[in-house]
C-alpha positions as CSV (number, residue, x, y, z in Angstrom):
1,X,15.2,2.4,4.7
2,X,17.7,-0.3,4.1
3,X,18.0,-1.0,7.8
4,X,14.3,-1.7,7.8
5,X,14.6,-4.1,4.9
6,X,13.6,-1.9,2.0
7,X,15.7,-1.3,-1.0
8,X,15.7,-1.3,-4.8
9,X,14.4,-4.9,-4.9
10,X,11.8,-4.6,-2.1
11,X,10.1,-1.2,-2.0
12,X,7.6,0.0,0.6
13,X,4.1,0.5,-1.0
14,X,1.9,3.3,0.3
15,X,-1.2,5.2,-0.8
16,X,-1.2,9.0,-0.7
17,X,-4.7,10.4,-0.3
18,X,-5.4,13.9,-1.4
19,X,-8.5,16.0,-2.2
20,X,-9.3,16.0,-5.9
21,X,-8.2,19.6,-6.5
22,X,-5.4,20.7,-8.9
23,X,-3.5,22.8,-6.3
24,X,-3.4,19.7,-4.1
25,X,-2.9,17.0,-6.7
26,X,0.3,18.6,-8.1
27,X,2.2,18.6,-4.8
28,X,1.1,15.0,-4.2
29,X,2.6,14.0,-7.5
30,X,5.9,15.7,-6.6
31,X,5.8,14.0,-3.2
32,X,5.3,10.6,-4.8
33,X,8.3,11.3,-7.1
34,X,10.5,12.3,-4.1
35,X,9.5,9.2,-2.2
36,X,10.8,7.0,-5.0
37,X,14.3,8.2,-4.0
38,X,14.0,6.4,-0.7
39,X,12.5,3.2,-2.0
40,X,8.8,4.1,-1.4
41,X,6.3,3.4,-4.1
42,X,3.3,5.5,-3.7
43,X,-0.1,5.3,-5.3
44,X,-2.2,8.5,-5.6
45,X,-5.7,8.3,-4.3
46,X,-7.8,11.3,-5.1
47,X,-10.8,11.9,-2.9
48,X,-13.8,14.0,-3.7
49,X,-14.0,17.0,-1.5
50,X,-17.3,16.0,0.0
51,X,-15.8,12.7,1.2
52,X,-12.5,14.1,2.4
53,X,-13.5,15.2,5.9
54,X,-15.3,12.0,6.8
55,X,-12.3,10.0,5.6
56,X,-10.0,12.1,7.8
57,X,-12.2,11.8,10.8
58,X,-12.2,8.0,10.4
59,X,-8.4,8.1,10.1
60,X,-8.9,6.1,6.9
61,X,-5.6,7.0,5.2
62,X,-1.9,6.1,5.3
63,X,-0.5,9.4,4.0
64,X,-2.8,12.4,3.6
65,X,-1.7,15.7,1.9
66,X,-3.8,18.6,3.0
67,X,-2.0,21.8,1.8
68,X,-2.3,23.4,5.3
69,X,0.9,25.3,5.3
70,X,4.4,24.4,6.4
71,X,3.7,23.5,10.0
72,X,6.8,25.5,11.1
73,X,6.6,27.6,14.3
74,X,7.9,31.1,13.4
75,X,9.0,31.9,17.0
C-alpha cells in the first residue's frame, strides 16, 4: 500500500456493502478491522435484503461481502 501512496497519514477509504443479516454483518466488521492493518479505512453499509440483488446487478458497490463460501477449488 505504501508503494501506492497510502500509509498511516493517508489511508484509502472504501465502503463495504453487506446484506443486513447478523451472520453477514459480523464477518464484515471483522473484515473492516483487518483492513485497518493495511491502511484501509472501511465504512460498513448494510443493505436491506430486498435491495441487495438489484444493487449487485447494477454493480453499485466497491466491496461486497456475500458469505458464499470460500471460493476455493477443492480439486
